[in-house]
N, C-alpha and C positions, 0 to 999 in steps of 0.2 A: 337824250332820252332821260327821264326822270328816274333817279336811283335813290332808294330808301332800305336802310339796313333794317326798320322794323315794319313789318306789314301784319295785318289782323287778319287771322284765319277764322273759318267758321263751317260747319257742316250742315247741310239741309237733306232732309230726306223728300222733299216734296218741290218739284220743279216750279210750282204755282208761286212759291216764296220767293223766286229769283226774276227779275224783270228780263222780258225777251231781249230787249234791245241792249242791255247791258252784256248778255251772255252772249248774242251773237256778233258783239264789237270782238271778242276775242277769238271767233273761229275763222281759219284761214278760207278764201272762197273755193277752193278746192277739195272742202272737206264737209261736206253736205251732212252726213251722218252724226255730226255732233253740233248741228244747228238746232236751235230751241225747238222750232216746228217738228222736225224728225222725232226729237227726244219726247216732245209733250205727246204725240200721237201714239208713242208706246206707252206711255203713263197713262193718260186718259183712256185708252182702250182697254187697259187692264192687260196687256201682253208683257208688261214688267210691273212689278209691284208686290205688296205683301201675299196676294194669292198665288204668287208665282214663284220659281226659284231665283229671280233676278229681284233683289232687293236694293233699291237706289240710295245712294248717298254721294251728295253734291259736295265735291270739296272746294271751298271759296277762298280766294285770297284777296284782301282790300288795302288800300293804301290810305291810312289815316290822314296824310298830309295832302292829299288831294281829294277832300271831301268824302273819304271812304270809298272812292271809284273801285269797281271791280276790276283787277287787273289778271287774277288767273282763276283757273276752275278747271276740275276733272270730275267726271262721270264715273264714279265708283260704283261697283255693286258688291253685295255680298251674295256669294252665288253657292245654290245648295245642290248644284248637280253640273254636269260640263256638257251639257246640250246647248246649241245655239251660238257657239264659240267658234269652230273652225281650225282651231288650234288644239289637237287632239291630246289630252293627259288623261284618258281613263286608265292606263298601264299605271300612271303615277299614282292615281286614287287607290287601284287595286294592291299596289305595293305596300302603300301606307295602312291600308287596312289589315293586310297580311302581317305586318308587323304590329299591330294593334295601336296605331296611330289614327286619330281623325283626320281626313283629308277635307272635308266640308264642315261648317263653310269655309269657303276661301275668299279672298279680295280679288276682283277683276276690273279693270279698266279696258272696256271695249265699246264698239258699237253694237248693241243687241241682234243676234240673228244677221249679222252683216260683215262679210270677211273682205273688207275694203282698207285699204292702206292710207295712212295720214295721221297728222297731229293729234297726239291723245291729251298731251299736257298744253292746254289753252292758255296763251299768254298775250295779253293786249299789246298791240303792235307799237304803242308808245314807249313800252319798257324793254330791258335788256332780256332776250330771252333766257340765257343760261341761269341769270340770277334768280329771275322768278320760278323758273321751271325747277331749278335746285331746291327753292322753298317748297313747292308744291310736293316734290317729292319727300321731303321731310315728313310734311302733314300727312300724306298719305300713310308713310311707315307708321307715325304715331298713331293715326285712326284705326289701321288695321291691328296693329298691336293692342290698343285698347280693348278692341273686338275679340281679341282672343283667335282670330282666322290662322288657319294652317300657314298661308302663303299668300303672297300678292304676285299678280301676271297682270301685263300691261300687253295687248295683242295689236298685231299689224302697226306697230310703230313705226316712226321715221329712224332713218339711220343716224340723225343726229341725237334724237331722244335715246336710241340703243347705247350708244357711247355714252351719253351722260349717265343713265342708269346703271350701266357697267361699272362706272367709277364710284357708285353708291352700292356694290356688291351684287347686283342682279347679273343672273345669268343669261346670256344670248342664245335664243334659239332661230335657227333660220329654217324656214319653209320656202316653197316654191309656189309661184302663179303665172299663169299666161297674160300678157300685156300687149295691147297693139298700140305702137307709136307712130304718129304722124310725122313723117320725113320729110316735111313740106310738099306733100301729095296736092295737086290742084284738082283733081277729079279720082274717081275710083279706078279709071284705068292707069293712071299714074302708079298708083297702089299695085295693081296687077303687074305692071311693068317691072315692080322690084322683085317678082315670084318668079321661079322657075317656070320653063315653059309648059310642064305637065301638069303643075299646079294651076297656071294660068287658064289653062284649058277646063281644069275641073271645076274651078269656080264660075267660069263663064256657062259651062254644062247646068251646074246647079242652079244658078240664076235663071237661065232659060226655062228650067223646069216648073219653076214656080210660075213664070209669065204665061207659060202654056196651060196650065191648069185653069187659068182665067180668073185667078188671084190678084186683087188689087191691095196694095200697101198703102197705107196712109200713117204718117208721122204726125202725132198729136201733142202740143205742149200747152201750158199754161191754163188760161180761161177758156180755152176750145175744149177740155176735158169735162165730160158732163160724168154726173154720178151714175147712169146707167153704163158707161165705159168700164168705170172702176168696180161696180157690181160684177161685170162680166170677167174683169181680171182676178177679182175674189174667187169667183168660180173655178176659172182656170187654175189659180193656184193653190185650191183645194184639192182638185182633182189631181194634179200633178203631185202635189204632195202627198195624198193618200197612196198613189200607184207606188211612189219612188222612195219616200221617207220615212211613212208612217205618221205621226202626229204633226200636222202643221202648227208652226209657231205662231202666226198672225192671225187676227179674228175679222170679221167683216167690219167691225168699228173702224180698227184702224185703218182700211181701205178707204173708209169714208173721211176720216180726220185727217188722212195724208194728202187727200184733195183738197179738203178745205183748206189747211194750213199751210200747205207746202207743194202747191201746185207749180209754183214757179221753177220748181227744180225737177218735174217730171216731165220726160219723155216717153209716149206711149209709141210702140210701132204696132199698128192693128192691121190685121190681113182680113180682106172681105170677099165673100164668095156670095154673089147673087143678093149683095145688099145684106148681109148679115155677117157680125164677126164671127171668124172661125179660128182665130188665133191671135196672139198677142205677147208682147213684152213690157214690163214695167221696168224702166230706166231713170236713173237721175243725173242730171247734168249741174256740176259746180265749177266756176271758174275754168281752168282749162283741162278738167277732166271729166270723163263720161262714165257711168258706172252701170252695168246691166246687172239686173235683180232676178225677176220672176218672169218666166215663159210658161205658157199653157196652150192648148189647142183642143178642139171639140171633137177632132178625128185624126186620121194620119193623113198629113199631105207630103208627099215625098219633097225633101229638099227645104220645107218651109221653116224648119227650125234653124237652119243654118242662114237662111235668109234674113229672118225677125232677129236673130239672137247676134249675130255678127254682120252680116254684109249690109242692111238697112244703117247699122249703126255707125260703121266705118264710113260710109257715105254720109250720113249725118255729123261726124267727126269732122271729117273733110270740109265740108261746107261751113261750118261753123268755128273753124280754128281750134277745135280740140286737140292737145298733144298727147294725149294718154286716153285710152279706152280699157279699163279693166272690166273684163266680162264674167268675173266670178270666180269661185272656187272649182279647181279640179278641171277636167276636160282637156285630154290630149289632143283631142278633134280642133281645138283652138289653135295649138302650135301648128298642125298641118294645113291651116288655113292662114298663116301669116302672123302669128301671135307670137312674141318673145318669151322665153323662160327666164323670169326674174325672181331673185331672192326676196323674201318678206321677213321682217324682223319682229321677234317678241322677246320680252324680258320678263324673267321669272325670280322671284327670292322666296327661300322657303325659309319658315320659321326655325324649323328643328335642323340643327346642324348636321346631322348623320343625313336627313332628307336633301339638305343643301349639296352634300357631298356626293350622295348618290346619284344626284340628277346632272351633277356637273359632268361626271364622268359620261354618262348617258349622251349629253348634248354634245359632248366632245368627239365622240363616234359619230354620230348622228349629222355632225357639221361636216365631216370630210365626205361623208357619202353625198350629201345636198350639193356641194361644191361641184363633185364629180358629175351628178346628175344635170345641173345647170350647163357646164361646159358640152356634157355629151348630146343633149338635147340642140342647143344652138349650133354645135358644130355640123349638125345634120339638118338646118333650118331650110326650109322653102325658100326663105328670104335670102338672095343673094348677097348682100351686103354682110349680113350677120354671118352666115357660113363662112365666108371670107375672112372676116374679123377673128371668127373662132378656130381657123384652120382646119374647116371640116373638108371631106372629100365632096366631089362633084358628082358622086353618084345619086341617085334617088334613093330615099330611105328605104328599109326592108319592107317587105307586106306585113310583117308583125306590127310596124308601127302603124299601119292603115287601120 
């Protein structure tokens, strides 16, 4: 692998200034939300940019000894609030405000509006990861210091990145998500066989309920995805967002652009009744990972949420050799349907020494609680192998978990 002690760095504010092919050469196959097409759709639709709270700065590292080849990159944002991040630091911002210190803007490395795990320090595979990533961290720190921001946060990083950032003075925050793992299943029934009998019966009953309603499910990918399908998913997204979260983050133009520039990664699960789409999920497939993102429906259909958000996608994962299915943030109902409780890692560095000290103390206390939570969930898992590994009881979970 080429090794050079001198790299050339630059910072761009517009993705159009960076060739898509050069950027994508840095992105692992299982990390679609940092591919050029996804980031481009966010910028071109105006979901991030000057008129929003997400101001992009693309940190680039080039190798002058290899014709200025792009060998490293980071999608950095100067952030003016804490919405759309899913690692919640509103309490930190409030503490800063009460202390008379500004918290915004802050520096943020994350996939906007997307709580998925993956590499954030993008390094060309021909180069040694640690050497290039370490230089990227230095440039990130220099860039945020020059901008005078309060802090720098990297969300949903890999464990390797977390360790490297800790060496540079970053604090590690651990959170949890529920992920499904393919244990070499050949069909959905193989997965059901890994569940306790009561849960097996429950899942089969839920799937029969959807079929008994006369609902037809279709999995649509790639060029088969039509503009009308994406328009329907946009309407579902707006309706779900307005009912649950308030102001949705994405606009109609994003749904159009993501189909135009990123449909090779899209997996739609659509429910039809009497020939019309009545519900759907928008998902993404990259490498050996599948990511569930957005759900919506025109009406209430018993068990259809579970079918479209979980069971159809587990089926898809088994059929396509997907190893990991991340179904999004939150949702204890995922755990009850065969998802494992897993740690997620984020890294944080505060510019103010007292802020760094206070948040270090908070994270040390929070970390113990999170580790106990992960073990507590998995010890009661409906997955037989996981419960046995964690030393859990043989009894069913209490009614309160249902």
